[in-house]
PQR file with spaces between the fields and no chain letter, atoms N, CA, C, O and H, PARSE charges and radii, in Angstrom:
ATOM       1  N    MET     1       5.385   16.005    0.197 -0.4000 1.5000
ATOM       2  CA   MET     1       5.197   15.172   -0.971 -0.0000 2.0000
ATOM       3  C    MET     1       3.784   15.425   -1.505  0.5500 1.7000
ATOM       4  O    MET     1       2.813   15.399   -0.749 -0.5500 1.4000
ATOM       5  N    ASP     2       3.683   15.665   -2.785 -0.4000 1.5000
ATOM       6  CA   ASP     2       2.388   15.893   -3.415 -0.0000 2.0000
ATOM       7  C    ASP     2       1.719   14.561   -3.740  0.5500 1.7000
ATOM       8  O    ASP     2       2.205   13.788   -4.567 -0.5500 1.4000
ATOM       9  H    ASP     2       4.472   15.687   -3.399  0.4000 1.0000
ATOM      10  N    MET     3       0.598   14.311   -3.073 -0.4000 1.5000
ATOM      11  CA   MET     3      -0.143   13.064   -3.302 -0.0000 2.0000
ATOM      12  C    MET     3      -1.493   13.346   -3.959  0.5500 1.7000
ATOM      13  O    MET     3      -2.385   12.499   -3.937 -0.5500 1.4000
ATOM      14  H    MET     3       0.204   14.938   -2.402  0.4000 1.0000
ATOM      15  N    THR     4      -1.641   14.529   -4.541 -0.4000 1.5000
ATOM      16  CA   THR     4      -2.901   14.937   -5.144 -0.0000 2.0000
ATOM      17  C    THR     4      -3.412   13.945   -6.181  0.5500 1.7000
ATOM      18  O    THR     4      -4.610   13.665   -6.230 -0.5500 1.4000
ATOM      19  H    THR     4      -0.915   15.218   -4.559  0.4000 1.0000
ATOM      20  N    ASP     5      -2.531   13.418   -6.999 -0.4000 1.5000
ATOM      21  CA   ASP     5      -2.930   12.515   -8.086 -0.0000 2.0000
ATOM      22  C    ASP     5      -2.943   11.037   -7.687  0.5500 1.7000
ATOM      23  O    ASP     5      -3.191   10.173   -8.528 -0.5500 1.4000
ATOM      24  H    ASP     5      -1.558   13.646   -6.959  0.4000 1.0000
ATOM      25  N    ALA     6      -2.679   10.745   -6.422 -0.4000 1.5000
ATOM      26  CA   ALA     6      -2.653    9.342   -5.985 -0.0000 2.0000
ATOM      27  C    ALA     6      -4.047    8.731   -6.127  0.5500 1.7000
ATOM      28  O    ALA     6      -5.040    9.305   -5.681 -0.5500 1.4000
ATOM      29  H    ALA     6      -2.477   11.447   -5.740  0.4000 1.0000
ATOM      30  N    ARG     7      -4.100    7.568   -6.753 -0.4000 1.5000
ATOM      31  CA   ARG     7      -5.349    6.802   -6.867 -0.0000 2.0000
ATOM      32  C    ARG     7      -5.252    5.634   -5.890  0.5500 1.7000
ATOM      33  O    ARG     7      -4.563    4.646   -6.145 -0.5500 1.4000
ATOM      34  H    ARG     7      -3.293    7.102   -7.116  0.4000 1.0000
ATOM      35  N    TRP     8      -5.944    5.764   -4.784 -0.4000 1.5000
ATOM      36  CA   TRP     8      -5.880    4.772   -3.716 -0.0000 2.0000
ATOM      37  C    TRP     8      -6.819    3.609   -3.996  0.5500 1.7000
ATOM      38  O    TRP     8      -7.932    3.794   -4.489 -0.5500 1.4000
ATOM      39  H    TRP     8      -6.504    6.567   -4.576  0.4000 1.0000
ATOM      40  N    ARG     9      -6.350    2.409   -3.674 -0.4000 1.5000
ATOM      41  CA   ARG     9      -7.184    1.214   -3.754 -0.0000 2.0000
ATOM      42  C    ARG     9      -6.901    0.381   -2.517  0.5500 1.7000
ATOM      43  O    ARG     9      -5.809    0.432   -1.951 -0.5500 1.4000
ATOM      44  H    ARG     9      -5.446    2.260   -3.274  0.4000 1.0000
ATOM      45  N    THR    10      -7.892   -0.379   -2.110 -0.4000 1.5000
ATOM      46  CA   THR    10      -7.710   -1.261   -0.968 -0.0000 2.0000
ATOM      47  C    THR    10      -6.905   -2.473   -1.414  0.5500 1.7000
ATOM      48  O    THR    10      -7.202   -3.079   -2.443 -0.5500 1.4000
ATOM      49  H    THR    10      -8.779   -0.420   -2.570  0.4000 1.0000
ATOM      50  N    ALA    11      -5.903   -2.816   -0.650 -0.4000 1.5000
ATOM      51  CA   ALA    11      -5.073   -3.969   -0.983 -0.0000 2.0000
ATOM      52  C    ALA    11      -5.934   -5.230   -1.038  0.5500 1.7000
ATOM      53  O    ALA    11      -6.853   -5.396   -0.235 -0.5500 1.4000
ATOM      54  H    ALA    11      -5.662   -2.323    0.186  0.4000 1.0000
ATOM      55  N    THR    12      -5.640   -6.096   -1.968 -0.4000 1.5000
ATOM      56  CA   THR    12      -6.424   -7.299   -2.220 -0.0000 2.0000
ATOM      57  C    THR    12      -6.616   -8.150   -0.970  0.5500 1.7000
ATOM      58  O    THR    12      -7.723   -8.628   -0.720 -0.5500 1.4000
ATOM      59  H    THR    12      -4.894   -5.960   -2.620  0.4000 1.0000
ATOM      60  N    ARG    13      -5.586   -8.346   -0.197 -0.4000 1.5000
ATOM      61  CA   ARG    13      -5.645   -9.214    0.978 -0.0000 2.0000
ATOM      62  C    ARG    13      -6.273   -8.538    2.193  0.5500 1.7000
ATOM      63  O    ARG    13      -6.442   -9.188    3.225 -0.5500 1.4000
ATOM      64  H    ARG    13      -4.687   -7.958   -0.400  0.4000 1.0000
ATOM      65  N    SER    14      -6.619   -7.280    2.108 -0.4000 1.5000
ATOM      66  CA   SER    14      -7.169   -6.555    3.252 -0.0000 2.0000
ATOM      67  C    SER    14      -8.687   -6.547    3.289  0.5500 1.7000
ATOM      68  O    SER    14      -9.262   -6.109    4.285 -0.5500 1.4000
ATOM      69  H    SER    14      -6.483   -6.751    1.270  0.4000 1.0000
ATOM      70  N    SER    15      -9.350   -7.006    2.260 -0.4000 1.5000
ATOM      71  CA   SER    15     -10.791   -6.811    2.126 -0.0000 2.0000
ATOM      72  C    SER    15     -11.646   -7.513    3.165  0.5500 1.7000
ATOM      73  O    SER    15     -12.768   -7.068    3.405 -0.5500 1.4000
ATOM      74  H    SER    15      -8.883   -7.362    1.451  0.4000 1.0000
ATOM      75  N    ASN    16     -11.183   -8.581    3.794 -0.4000 1.5000
ATOM      76  CA   ASN    16     -12.013   -9.322    4.747 -0.0000 2.0000
ATOM      77  C    ASN    16     -11.493   -9.246    6.174  0.5500 1.7000
ATOM      78  O    ASN    16     -11.692  -10.180    6.950 -0.5500 1.4000
ATOM      79  H    ASN    16     -10.271   -8.942    3.599  0.4000 1.0000
ATOM      80  N    ASN    17     -10.834   -8.156    6.532 -0.4000 1.5000
ATOM      81  CA   ASN    17     -10.234   -8.048    7.854 -0.0000 2.0000
ATOM      82  C    ASN    17     -11.019   -7.158    8.795  0.5500 1.7000
ATOM      83  O    ASN    17     -10.435   -6.603    9.726 -0.5500 1.4000
ATOM      84  H    ASN    17     -10.673   -7.398    5.901  0.4000 1.0000
ATOM      85  N    GLY    18     -12.301   -7.001    8.596 -0.4000 1.5000
ATOM      86  CA   GLY    18     -13.124   -6.213    9.506 -0.0000 2.0000
ATOM      87  C    GLY    18     -12.696   -4.765    9.628  0.5500 1.7000
ATOM      88  O    GLY    18     -12.728   -4.205   10.724 -0.5500 1.4000
ATOM      89  H    GLY    18     -12.775   -7.452    7.840  0.4000 1.0000
ATOM      90  N    GLY    19     -12.303   -4.160    8.549 -0.4000 1.5000
ATOM      91  CA   GLY    19     -11.916   -2.759    8.558 -0.0000 2.0000
ATOM      92  C    GLY    19     -10.427   -2.529    8.717  0.5500 1.7000
ATOM      93  O    GLY    19      -9.977   -1.389    8.602 -0.5500 1.4000
ATOM      94  H    GLY    19     -12.277   -4.615    7.659  0.4000 1.0000
ATOM      95  N    ALA    20      -9.654   -3.552    8.974 -0.4000 1.5000
ATOM      96  CA   ALA    20      -8.206   -3.409    9.103 -0.0000 2.0000
ATOM      97  C    ALA    20      -7.592   -3.467    7.711  0.5500 1.7000
ATOM      98  O    ALA    20      -7.002   -4.476    7.325 -0.5500 1.4000
ATOM      99  H    ALA    20     -10.019   -4.478    9.067  0.4000 1.0000
ATOM     100  N    CYS    21      -7.734   -2.385    6.965 -0.4000 1.5000
ATOM     101  CA   CYS    21      -7.330   -2.390    5.556 -0.0000 2.0000
ATOM     102  C    CYS    21      -6.098   -1.525    5.304  0.5500 1.7000
ATOM     103  O    CYS    21      -5.856   -0.523    5.977 -0.5500 1.4000
ATOM     104  H    CYS    21      -8.214   -1.566    7.278  0.4000 1.0000
ATOM     105  N    VAL    22      -5.350   -1.948    4.329 -0.4000 1.5000
ATOM     106  CA   VAL    22      -4.228   -1.179    3.824 -0.0000 2.0000
ATOM     107  C    VAL    22      -4.629   -0.674    2.448  0.5500 1.7000
ATOM     108  O    VAL    22      -5.181   -1.418    1.637 -0.5500 1.4000
ATOM     109  H    VAL    22      -5.547   -2.762    3.783  0.4000 1.0000
ATOM     110  N    GLU    23      -4.346    0.596    2.192 -0.4000 1.5000
ATOM     111  CA   GLU    23      -4.608    1.170    0.874 -0.0000 2.0000
ATOM     112  C    GLU    23      -3.275    1.420    0.181  0.5500 1.7000
ATOM     113  O    GLU    23      -2.288    1.793    0.814 -0.5500 1.4000
ATOM     114  H    GLU    23      -3.898    1.200    2.851  0.4000 1.0000
ATOM     115  N    VAL    24      -3.266    1.209   -1.122 -0.4000 1.5000
ATOM     116  CA   VAL    24      -2.051    1.355   -1.925 -0.0000 2.0000
ATOM     117  C    VAL    24      -2.348    2.281   -3.093  0.5500 1.7000
ATOM     118  O    VAL    24      -3.406    2.196   -3.717 -0.5500 1.4000
ATOM     119  H    VAL    24      -4.068    0.905   -1.636  0.4000 1.0000
ATOM     120  N    ALA    25      -1.408    3.159   -3.378 -0.4000 1.5000
ATOM     121  CA   ALA    25      -1.460    3.994   -4.585 -0.0000 2.0000
ATOM     122  C    ALA    25      -0.181    3.702   -5.356  0.5500 1.7000
ATOM     123  O    ALA    25       0.913    4.061   -4.921 -0.5500 1.4000
ATOM     124  H    ALA    25      -0.549    3.228   -2.871  0.4000 1.0000
ATOM     125  N    ASP    26      -0.328    3.048   -6.505 -0.4000 1.5000
ATOM     126  CA   ASP    26       0.853    2.692   -7.294 -0.0000 2.0000
ATOM     127  C    ASP    26       0.833    3.329   -8.676  0.5500 1.7000
ATOM     128  O    ASP    26       1.453    2.823   -9.611 -0.5500 1.4000
ATOM     129  H    ASP    26      -1.217    2.757   -6.859  0.4000 1.0000
ATOM     130  N    ASN    27       0.125    4.431   -8.797 -0.4000 1.5000
ATOM     131  CA   ASN    27       0.024    5.103  -10.091 -0.0000 2.0000
ATOM     132  C    ASN    27       0.984    6.281  -10.243  0.5500 1.7000
ATOM     133  O    ASN    27       1.014    6.908  -11.303 -0.5500 1.4000
ATOM     134  H    ASN    27      -0.379    4.842   -8.038  0.4000 1.0000
ATOM     135  N    LEU    28       1.756    6.592   -9.228 -0.4000 1.5000
ATOM     136  CA   LEU    28       2.670    7.732   -9.294 -0.0000 2.0000
ATOM     137  C    LEU    28       4.054    7.275   -9.762  0.5500 1.7000
ATOM     138  O    LEU    28       4.526    6.219   -9.343 -0.5500 1.4000
ATOM     139  H    LEU    28       1.731    6.083   -8.367  0.4000 1.0000
ATOM     140  N    PRO    29       4.697    8.047  -10.611 -0.5600 1.5000
ATOM     141  CA   PRO    29       6.005    7.638  -11.136  0.2800 2.0000
ATOM     142  C    PRO    29       7.051    7.496  -10.032  0.5500 1.7000
ATOM     143  O    PRO    29       7.247    8.408   -9.229 -0.5500 1.4000
ATOM     144  N    GLY    30       7.721    6.344   -9.999 -0.4000 1.5000
ATOM     145  CA   GLY    30       8.853    6.156   -9.115 -0.0000 2.0000
ATOM     146  C    GLY    30       8.553    5.918   -7.653  0.5500 1.7000
ATOM     147  O    GLY    30       9.472    5.917   -6.834 -0.5500 1.4000
ATOM     148  H    GLY    30       7.562    5.602  -10.652  0.4000 1.0000
ATOM     149  N    ARG    31       7.270    5.711   -7.292 -0.4000 1.5000
ATOM     150  CA   ARG    31       6.954    5.464   -5.884 -0.0000 2.0000
ATOM     151  C    ARG    31       5.634    4.738   -5.730  0.5500 1.7000
ATOM     152  O    ARG    31       4.738    4.847   -6.567 -0.5500 1.4000
ATOM     153  H    ARG    31       6.524    5.712   -7.958  0.4000 1.0000
ATOM     154  N    VAL    32       5.536    4.001   -4.650 -0.4000 1.5000
ATOM     155  CA   VAL    32       4.306    3.323   -4.267 -0.0000 2.0000
ATOM     156  C    VAL    32       3.981    3.801   -2.855  0.5500 1.7000
ATOM     157  O    VAL    32       4.822    3.729   -1.958 -0.5500 1.4000
ATOM     158  H    VAL    32       6.264    3.912   -3.970  0.4000 1.0000
ATOM     159  N    LEU    33       2.771    4.281   -2.668 -0.4000 1.5000
ATOM     160  CA   LEU    33       2.355    4.807   -1.363 -0.0000 2.0000
ATOM     161  C    LEU    33       1.455    3.797   -0.670  0.5500 1.7000
ATOM     162  O    LEU    33       0.661    3.112   -1.316 -0.5500 1.4000
ATOM     163  H    LEU    33       2.088    4.339   -3.396  0.4000 1.0000
ATOM     164  N    VAL    34       1.584    3.710    0.653 -0.4000 1.5000
ATOM     165  CA   VAL    34       0.792    2.777    1.455 -0.0000 2.0000
ATOM     166  C    VAL    34       0.313    3.516    2.696  0.5500 1.7000
ATOM     167  O    VAL    34       1.074    4.245    3.332 -0.5500 1.4000
ATOM     168  H    VAL    34       2.228    4.266    1.177  0.4000 1.0000
ATOM     169  N    ARG    35      -0.971    3.318    3.034 -0.4000 1.5000
ATOM     170  CA   ARG    35      -1.520    3.953    4.234 -0.0000 2.0000
ATOM     171  C    ARG    35      -2.577    3.056    4.870  0.5500 1.7000
ATOM     172  O    ARG    35      -3.064    2.111    4.248 -0.5500 1.4000
ATOM     173  H    ARG    35      -1.589    2.726    2.517  0.4000 1.0000
ATOM     174  N    ASP    36      -2.918    3.360    6.095 -0.4000 1.5000
ATOM     175  CA   ASP    36      -3.949    2.658    6.852 -0.0000 2.0000
ATOM     176  C    ASP    36      -5.293    3.295    6.515  0.5500 1.7000
ATOM     177  O    ASP    36      -5.457    4.505    6.676 -0.5500 1.4000
ATOM     178  H    ASP    36      -2.523    4.127    6.600  0.4000 1.0000
ATOM     179  N    SER    37      -6.252    2.505    6.052 -0.4000 1.5000
ATOM     180  CA   SER    37      -7.544    3.065    5.649 -0.0000 2.0000
ATOM     181  C    SER    37      -8.329    3.636    6.832  0.5500 1.7000
ATOM     182  O    SER    37      -9.204    4.480    6.639 -0.5500 1.4000
ATOM     183  H    SER    37      -6.118    1.523    5.921  0.4000 1.0000
ATOM     184  N    LYS    38      -8.027    3.187    8.045 -0.4000 1.5000
ATOM     185  CA   LYS    38      -8.727    3.694    9.226 -0.0000 2.0000
ATOM     186  C    LYS    38      -8.137    5.009    9.716  0.5500 1.7000
ATOM     187  O    LYS    38      -8.774    5.709   10.502 -0.5500 1.4000
ATOM     188  H    LYS    38      -7.316    2.501    8.201  0.4000 1.0000
ATOM     189  N    ASP    39      -6.939    5.358    9.272 -0.4000 1.5000
ATOM     190  CA   ASP    39      -6.251    6.569    9.716 -0.0000 2.0000
ATOM     191  C    ASP    39      -5.520    7.192    8.535  0.5500 1.7000
ATOM     192  O    ASP    39      -4.290    7.246    8.512 -0.5500 1.4000
ATOM     193  H    ASP    39      -6.421    4.789    8.633  0.4000 1.0000
ATOM     194  N    ARG    40      -6.271    7.652    7.577 -0.4000 1.5000
ATOM     195  CA   ARG    40      -5.694    8.151    6.316 -0.0000 2.0000
ATOM     196  C    ARG    40      -4.776    9.344    6.497  0.5500 1.7000
ATOM     197  O    ARG    40      -3.903    9.583    5.662 -0.5500 1.4000
ATOM     198  H    ARG    40      -7.270    7.608    7.596  0.4000 1.0000
ATOM     199  N    ASP    41      -4.955   10.093    7.565 -0.4000 1.5000
ATOM     200  CA   ASP    41      -4.087   11.242    7.831 -0.0000 2.0000
ATOM     201  C    ASP    41      -2.955   10.894    8.790  0.5500 1.7000
ATOM     202  O    ASP    41      -2.171   11.766    9.164 -0.5500 1.4000
ATOM     203  H    ASP    41      -5.665    9.899    8.243  0.4000 1.0000
ATOM     204  N    GLY    42      -2.863    9.632    9.189 -0.4000 1.5000
ATOM     205  CA   GLY    42      -1.887    9.211   10.186 -0.0000 2.0000
ATOM     206  C    GLY    42      -0.490    8.961    9.653  0.5500 1.7000
ATOM     207  O    GLY    42       0.417    8.661   10.429 -0.5500 1.4000
ATOM     208  H    GLY    42      -3.499    8.924    8.886  0.4000 1.0000
ATOM     209  N    GLY    43      -0.298    9.073    8.375 -0.4000 1.5000
ATOM     210  CA   GLY    43       1.022    8.849    7.796 -0.0000 2.0000
ATOM     211  C    GLY    43       0.951    7.946    6.582  0.5500 1.7000
ATOM     212  O    GLY    43       0.028    7.145    6.430 -0.5500 1.4000
ATOM     213  H    GLY    43      -1.035    9.316    7.744  0.4000 1.0000
ATOM     214  N    THR    44       1.928    8.091    5.737 -0.4000 1.5000
ATOM     215  CA   THR    44       1.997    7.309    4.507 -0.0000 2.0000
ATOM     216  C    THR    44       3.407    6.775    4.350  0.5500 1.7000
ATOM     217  O    THR    44       4.382    7.516    4.477 -0.5500 1.4000
ATOM     218  H    THR    44       2.678    8.742    5.860  0.4000 1.0000
ATOM     219  N    LEU    45       3.507    5.497    4.074 -0.4000 1.5000
ATOM     220  CA   LEU    45       4.799    4.897    3.764 -0.0000 2.0000
ATOM     221  C    LEU    45       5.055    5.044    2.268  0.5500 1.7000
ATOM     222  O    LEU    45       4.132    4.932    1.461 -0.5500 1.4000
ATOM     223  H    LEU    45       2.715    4.895    3.970  0.4000 1.0000
ATOM     224  N    THR    46       6.285    5.292    1.909 -0.4000 1.5000
ATOM     225  CA   THR    46       6.659    5.419    0.502 -0.0000 2.0000
ATOM     226  C    THR    46       7.716    4.365    0.176  0.5500 1.7000
ATOM     227  O    THR    46       8.736    4.257    0.858 -0.5500 1.4000
ATOM     228  H    THR    46       7.034    5.383    2.564  0.4000 1.0000
ATOM     229  N    PHE    47       7.457    3.599   -0.870 -0.4000 1.5000
ATOM     230  CA   PHE    47       8.376    2.566   -1.328 -0.0000 2.0000
ATOM     231  C    PHE    47       8.822    2.884   -2.747  0.5500 1.7000
ATOM     232  O    PHE    47       8.059    3.445   -3.534 -0.5500 1.4000
ATOM     233  H    PHE    47       6.629    3.687   -1.423  0.4000 1.0000
ATOM     234  N    ALA    48      10.047    2.529   -3.069 -0.4000 1.5000
ATOM     235  CA   ALA    48      10.454    2.487   -4.472 -0.0000 2.0000
ATOM     236  C    ALA    48       9.712    1.297   -5.087  0.5500 1.7000
ATOM     237  O    ALA    48       9.483    0.305   -4.394 -0.5500 1.4000
ATOM     238  H    ALA    48      10.667    2.073   -2.431  0.4000 1.0000
ATOM     239  N    PRO    49       9.335    1.364   -6.349 -0.5600 1.5000
ATOM     240  CA   PRO    49       8.603    0.253   -6.958  0.2800 2.0000
ATOM     241  C    PRO    49       9.295   -1.105   -6.803  0.5500 1.7000
ATOM     242  O    PRO    49       8.624   -2.111   -6.573 -0.5500 1.4000
ATOM     243  N    THR    50      10.611   -1.148   -6.926 -0.4000 1.5000
ATOM     244  CA   THR    50      11.312   -2.429   -6.778 -0.0000 2.0000
ATOM     245  C    THR    50      11.236   -2.935   -5.339  0.5500 1.7000
ATOM     246  O    THR    50      11.115   -4.140   -5.117 -0.5500 1.4000
ATOM     247  H    THR    50      11.156   -0.331   -7.114  0.4000 1.0000
ATOM     248  N    ALA    51      11.303   -2.041   -4.369 -0.4000 1.5000
ATOM     249  CA   ALA    51      11.190   -2.438   -2.959 -0.0000 2.0000
ATOM     250  C    ALA    51       9.782   -2.940   -2.660  0.5500 1.7000
ATOM     251  O    ALA    51       9.616   -3.910   -1.920 -0.5500 1.4000
ATOM     252  H    ALA    51      11.401   -1.062   -4.550  0.4000 1.0000
ATOM     253  N    TRP    52       8.770   -2.294   -3.223 -0.4000 1.5000
ATOM     254  CA   TRP    52       7.387   -2.733   -3.013 -0.0000 2.0000
ATOM     255  C    TRP    52       7.178   -4.132   -3.611  0.5500 1.7000
ATOM     256  O    TRP    52       6.551   -4.990   -2.990 -0.5500 1.4000
ATOM     257  H    TRP    52       8.904   -1.506   -3.824  0.4000 1.0000
ATOM     258  N    THR    53       7.700   -4.350   -4.806 -0.4000 1.5000
ATOM     259  CA   THR    53       7.580   -5.664   -5.446 -0.0000 2.0000
ATOM     260  C    THR    53       8.244   -6.745   -4.591  0.5500 1.7000
ATOM     261  O    THR    53       7.694   -7.834   -4.429 -0.5500 1.4000
ATOM     262  H    THR    53       8.209   -3.653   -5.311  0.4000 1.0000
ATOM     263  N    ALA    54       9.409   -6.450   -4.051 -0.4000 1.5000
ATOM     264  CA   ALA    54      10.103   -7.411   -3.200 -0.0000 2.0000
ATOM     265  C    ALA    54       9.313   -7.669   -1.921  0.5500 1.7000
ATOM     266  O    ALA    54       9.219   -8.813   -1.476 -0.5500 1.4000
ATOM     267  H    ALA    54       9.856   -5.565   -4.182  0.4000 1.0000
ATOM     268  N    PHE    55       8.749   -6.631   -1.330 -0.4000 1.5000
ATOM     269  CA   PHE    55       7.938   -6.775   -0.115 -0.0000 2.0000
ATOM     270  C    PHE    55       6.732   -7.677   -0.383  0.5500 1.7000
ATOM     271  O    PHE    55       6.473   -8.614    0.372 -0.5500 1.4000
ATOM     272  H    PHE    55       8.825   -5.702   -1.692  0.4000 1.0000
ATOM     273  N    VAL    56       6.007   -7.394   -1.447 -0.4000 1.5000
ATOM     274  CA   VAL    56       4.813   -8.189   -1.782 -0.0000 2.0000
ATOM     275  C    VAL    56       5.206   -9.643   -2.052  0.5500 1.7000
ATOM     276  O    VAL    56       4.505  -10.562   -1.628 -0.5500 1.4000
ATOM     277  H    VAL    56       6.217   -6.633   -2.061  0.4000 1.0000
ATOM     278  N    ARG    57       6.305   -9.851   -2.742 -0.4000 1.5000
ATOM     279  CA   ARG    57       6.771  -11.208   -3.026 -0.0000 2.0000
ATOM     280  C    ARG    57       7.038  -11.966   -1.717  0.5500 1.7000
ATOM     281  O    ARG    57       6.656  -13.129   -1.593 -0.5500 1.4000
ATOM     282  H    ARG    57       6.874   -9.105   -3.086  0.4000 1.0000
ATOM     283  N    GLU    58       7.684  -11.326   -0.752 -0.4000 1.5000
ATOM     284  CA   GLU    58       7.972  -11.962    0.537 -0.0000 2.0000
ATOM     285  C    GLU    58       6.696  -12.274    1.305  0.5500 1.7000
ATOM     286  O    GLU    58       6.575  -13.344    1.901 -0.5500 1.4000
ATOM     287  H    GLU    58       7.994  -10.380   -0.852  0.4000 1.0000
ATOM     288  N    VAL    59       5.755  -11.358    1.293 -0.4000 1.5000
ATOM     289  CA   VAL    59       4.493  -11.571    2.013 -0.0000 2.0000
ATOM     290  C    VAL    59       3.719  -12.737    1.410  0.5500 1.7000
ATOM     291  O    VAL    59       3.068  -13.493    2.132 -0.5500 1.4000
ATOM     292  H    VAL    59       5.853  -10.489    0.808  0.4000 1.0000
ATOM     293  N    ARG    60       3.786  -12.881    0.119 -0.4000 1.5000
ATOM     294  CA   ARG    60       3.056  -13.955   -0.566 -0.0000 2.0000
ATOM     295  C    ARG    60       3.743  -15.307   -0.483  0.5500 1.7000
ATOM     296  O    ARG    60       3.153  -16.317   -0.867 -0.5500 1.4000
ATOM     297  H    ARG    60       4.314  -12.267   -0.468  0.4000 1.0000
ATOM     298  N    THR    61       4.973  -15.352    0.007 -0.4000 1.5000
ATOM     299  CA   THR    61       5.718  -16.607    0.077 -0.0000 2.0000
ATOM     300  C    THR    61       5.040  -17.550    1.079  0.5500 1.7000
ATOM     301  O    THR    61       4.822  -17.174    2.230 -0.5500 1.4000
ATOM     302  H    THR    61       5.452  -14.532    0.318  0.4000 1.0000
ATOM     303  N    PRO    62       4.712  -18.758    0.652 -0.5600 1.5000
ATOM     304  CA   PRO    62       4.062  -19.715    1.553  0.2800 2.0000
ATOM     305  C    PRO    62       4.890  -19.948    2.824  0.5500 1.7000
ATOM     306  O    PRO    62       6.120  -19.964    2.786 -0.5500 1.4000
ATOM     307  N    GLY    63       4.199  -20.124    3.925 -0.4000 1.5000
ATOM     308  CA   GLY    63       4.855  -20.402    5.194 -0.0000 2.0000
ATOM     309  C    GLY    63       5.233  -19.164    5.979  0.5500 1.7000
ATOM     310  O    GLY    63       5.891  -19.260    7.015 -0.5500 1.4000
ATOM     311  H    GLY    63       3.199  -20.111    3.955  0.4000 1.0000
ATOM     312  N    ARG    64       4.828  -18.016    5.504 -0.4000 1.5000
ATOM     313  CA   ARG    64       5.126  -16.757    6.223 -0.0000 2.0000
ATOM     314  C    ARG    64       3.884  -16.225    6.845  0.5500 1.7000
ATOM     315  O    ARG    64       3.918  -15.179    7.493 -0.5500 1.4000
ATOM     316  H    ARG    64       4.293  -17.937    4.663  0.4000 1.0000
């Protein structure tokens, strides 16, 4: 998978976790990429945009 044009950003909720950060690239057509900022070469998860939106919605649901 070509990730040359991916623009990585640190996920909003990861900023105060002492380096335990998740990075997200959501600028590529038809996919959202997620990786561990401490192990950038360790693998990348790929989500369809609708699946990523559903995941984020579930994580943000109070009581979880």
